[in-house]
C-alpha positions in Angstrom: 163.2 119.5 47.0 163.3 117.8 43.6 160.6 118.8 41.2 158.5 115.6 40.6 158.0 114.5 37.0 154.8 112.7 38.0 152.3 113.1 40.8 150.3 109.9 41.6 146.9 110.6 43.1 145.3 108.1 45.4 141.7 109.1 46.3 140.8 107.1 49.4 138.0 106.2 51.8 138.5 103.4 54.3 141.7 101.9 52.8 143.8 101.7 55.9 144.5 98.0 55.2 145.8 98.7 51.8 147.4 102.2 51.8 150.9 101.2 53.0 151.3 98.5 50.4 149.9 100.8 47.7 152.4 103.5 48.5 155.3 101.1 48.7 154.5 99.4 45.4 154.1 102.7 43.5 157.4 104.1 44.9 159.2 100.9 43.9 158.0 100.8 40.3 158.7 104.5 39.7 162.2 104.1 40.9 164.5 106.9 40.0 161.8 108.9 38.2 161.1 112.0 40.4 157.7 111.5 41.8 155.3 112.3 44.6 152.3 110.3 45.9 149.3 112.3 47.1 146.7 110.6 49.3 143.4 112.5 49.1 141.3 111.1 51.9 137.7 111.8 52.7 138.3 111.7 56.5 138.0 107.9 56.6 136.5 106.4 59.8 139.3 103.9 59.7 141.9 106.7 59.7 143.4 106.0 56.3 144.8 109.5 56.3 146.6 108.8 59.6 148.2 105.6 58.3 149.4 107.5 55.2 150.8 110.3 57.4 152.9 107.8 59.2 154.7 107.0 55.9 155.7 110.5 55.0 159.2 110.1 56.5 159.9 107.0 54.4 158.2 107.9 51.1 157.5 111.1 49.0 154.0 111.2 50.3 151.6 114.2 50.8 148.3 113.7 52.6 145.1 115.7 52.2 142.5 115.1 54.9 139.3 116.3 53.4 136.3 117.0 55.7 134.0 118.8 53.3 132.8 118.4 49.7 133.5 114.7 49.8 133.5 112.4 46.8 135.9 110.9 44.3 135.8 113.7 41.8 136.4 116.6 44.3 139.1 114.5 46.0 141.0 114.1 42.7 140.5 117.8 41.9 141.9 118.9 45.3 144.9 116.6 44.8 145.5 118.0 41.3 145.6 121.5 42.8 148.2 120.3 45.3 150.3 118.3 42.8 153.6 119.6 41.4 154.2 117.0 38.7 154.3 117.6 35.0 152.1 114.5 34.7 149.1 113.7 36.9 148.2 110.0 37.5 145.1 108.8 39.2 144.6 105.2 40.5 142.9 103.3 43.3 144.6 102.5 46.5 142.9 99.1 46.9 145.7 97.3 45.0 143.3 96.2 42.2 145.0 98.6 39.7 148.4 97.2 38.6 151.0 99.8 39.5 153.6 98.0 37.4 152.3 99.6 34.2 152.9 103.1 35.5 156.3 103.4 33.8 154.9 102.3 30.5 152.0 104.7 30.8 154.4 107.5 31.7 156.5 106.7 28.7 153.5 107.1 26.4 152.6 110.4 28.0 156.2 111.6 27.5 155.9 110.4 23.9 153.1 112.9 23.2 149.9 111.3 24.5 147.9 114.0 26.5 145.9 111.3 28.2 146.9 107.6 28.8 144.2 105.2 30.1 144.9 101.9 31.7 142.5 99.5 30.1 141.2 96.0 31.0 139.9 95.6 27.5 142.9 96.3 25.2 145.9 94.2 24.3 147.5 92.8 27.5 144.4 93.6 29.6 142.1 91.3 31.5 140.2 90.7 34.7 140.9 88.1 37.4 138.1 86.1 38.8 135.2 87.5 36.8 132.7 85.2 35.2 131.8 85.5 31.5 128.5 87.3 32.1 130.0 89.9 34.4 132.8 90.5 31.9 130.3 90.8 29.0 128.3 93.4 30.9 131.4 95.4 31.7 132.7 95.3 28.2 129.3 96.2 26.8 128.9 99.1 29.2 132.2 100.6 28.2 131.5 100.2 24.5 128.2 101.9 25.0 129.8 104.8 26.9 132.4 105.3 24.3 129.8 105.4 21.5 127.7 107.9 23.5 130.7 110.2 24.0 132.0 109.6 20.5 135.5 109.2 21.9 137.6 106.1 21.3 138.3 104.5 24.6 138.0 100.8 25.5 137.7 101.4 29.3 136.0 104.6 30.3 135.2 103.1 33.7 138.9 102.4 34.4 139.6 105.1 37.0 143.3 104.6 36.2 145.0 107.2 34.0 147.7 109.8 33.4 146.9 113.2 32.1 149.5 115.8 31.1 149.2 118.8 33.4 148.9 121.3 30.5 146.2 119.3 28.9 144.3 119.1 32.2 144.6 122.9 32.8 143.1 123.5 29.3 140.1 121.2 30.1 139.7 122.4 33.7 137.3 125.3 33.0 134.9 122.9 31.3 134.9 120.2 34.0 132.0 119.7 36.4 133.5 118.0 39.5 130.9 115.8 40.9 130.2 112.1 41.0 132.6 109.5 39.5 132.9 110.7 35.9 136.3 112.3 36.0 138.0 110.3 33.3 135.0 110.7 31.0 134.9 114.4 31.7 138.5 114.9 30.9 138.4 112.8 27.8 135.3 114.6 26.5 136.9 118.0 27.0 140.4 117.5 25.8 141.6 120.0 23.2 140.8 119.2 19.6 143.4 116.8 18.1 144.9 115.9 21.5 146.6 112.4 21.3 145.4 109.7 23.6 146.8 106.2 24.3 145.9 103.1 26.3 148.0 100.5 28.2 146.6 97.1 29.0 146.6 95.7 32.6 145.0 92.9 34.5 142.5 94.0 37.1 143.2 92.2 40.3 140.7 91.0 42.9 140.4 93.0 46.2 142.0 91.2 49.1 141.3 93.7 51.9 138.8 96.4 52.7 135.3 96.8 51.1 134.3 97.7 47.5 132.9 101.2 47.0 130.7 100.0 44.1 127.0 100.4 44.7 123.8 101.2 42.9 124.4 104.9 43.9 127.8 104.8 42.2 126.3 103.1 39.1 123.6 105.8 38.9 126.1 108.6 39.3 128.2 107.1 36.5 125.1 106.9 34.2 124.1 110.4 35.0 127.6 111.6 34.3 127.5 109.9 30.9 124.1 111.4 30.2 125.2 114.9 31.0 128.3 114.7 28.9 126.7 113.1 25.9 122.9 113.9 25.7 122.3 116.4 28.5 122.4 119.5 26.3 120.1 117.9 23.6 117.6 115.6 25.4 115.7 116.6 28.6 116.1 114.0 31.3 112.4 113.4 31.5 112.4 112.4 27.8 115.4 110.1 28.4 113.7 108.5 31.4 110.6 107.9 29.3 112.7 106.3 26.5 114.4 104.0 29.0 111.0 103.0 30.4 109.8 102.0 27.0 112.9 100.0 26.4 112.6 98.3 29.7 108.9 97.4 29.0 110.0 96.0 25.6 112.7 93.8 27.2 110.2 92.5 29.8 107.6 91.8 27.0 110.2 89.8 25.0 111.3 87.8 28.1 107.6 87.1 29.0 106.7 85.8 25.5 
């Protein structure tokens, strides 16, 4: 079996309607580049894992059906452990991430970038069907997160990236695999001086299945950012008190 140059990880939960198209599109854009696609599924009730298994004869697909330690971060870590590629890509299987930029991202990784992030907020990036207010909130949240981590990145919430295997292995002992903060965690723990890059893409609207975004996900993302940036310096109780004061101040200003 040919050694893959790149392993594309698709962490999934209830993506049966999208998984076949996602795999076919990724395979098509990577073309002759040796690759494998790893579906890491949290035992989806809609049997996403079963749909993916049916494609293994047609595409270079490996399926992990996970029944314990569920969640995005652990699903990606399990897939990384099973991957054989020199470069490790992570993207969603809901067709909102644009697979057509994978070759450009891979080229930047081969050119020396240890981490390549697909960004909605850099040159060539954008979002379909978002109003100005939602776009403003998303941009502002990403800028705030980047400032907190003191790492330049225009889209920390992207969830679409390529990391060089060796760079990942060097960061692995420092990672805390829980929640949804995997990109932030890897970026924060890259070796000193490691080169990073971005590639713009247009975030597409979901056409099938249901979004996984929820208040719980948002809270986990916030807690991940807190742990990576302030957790070692500011007790959470103090941070909560500070946020309470800020919220009261905002309410006061609105009420005036």
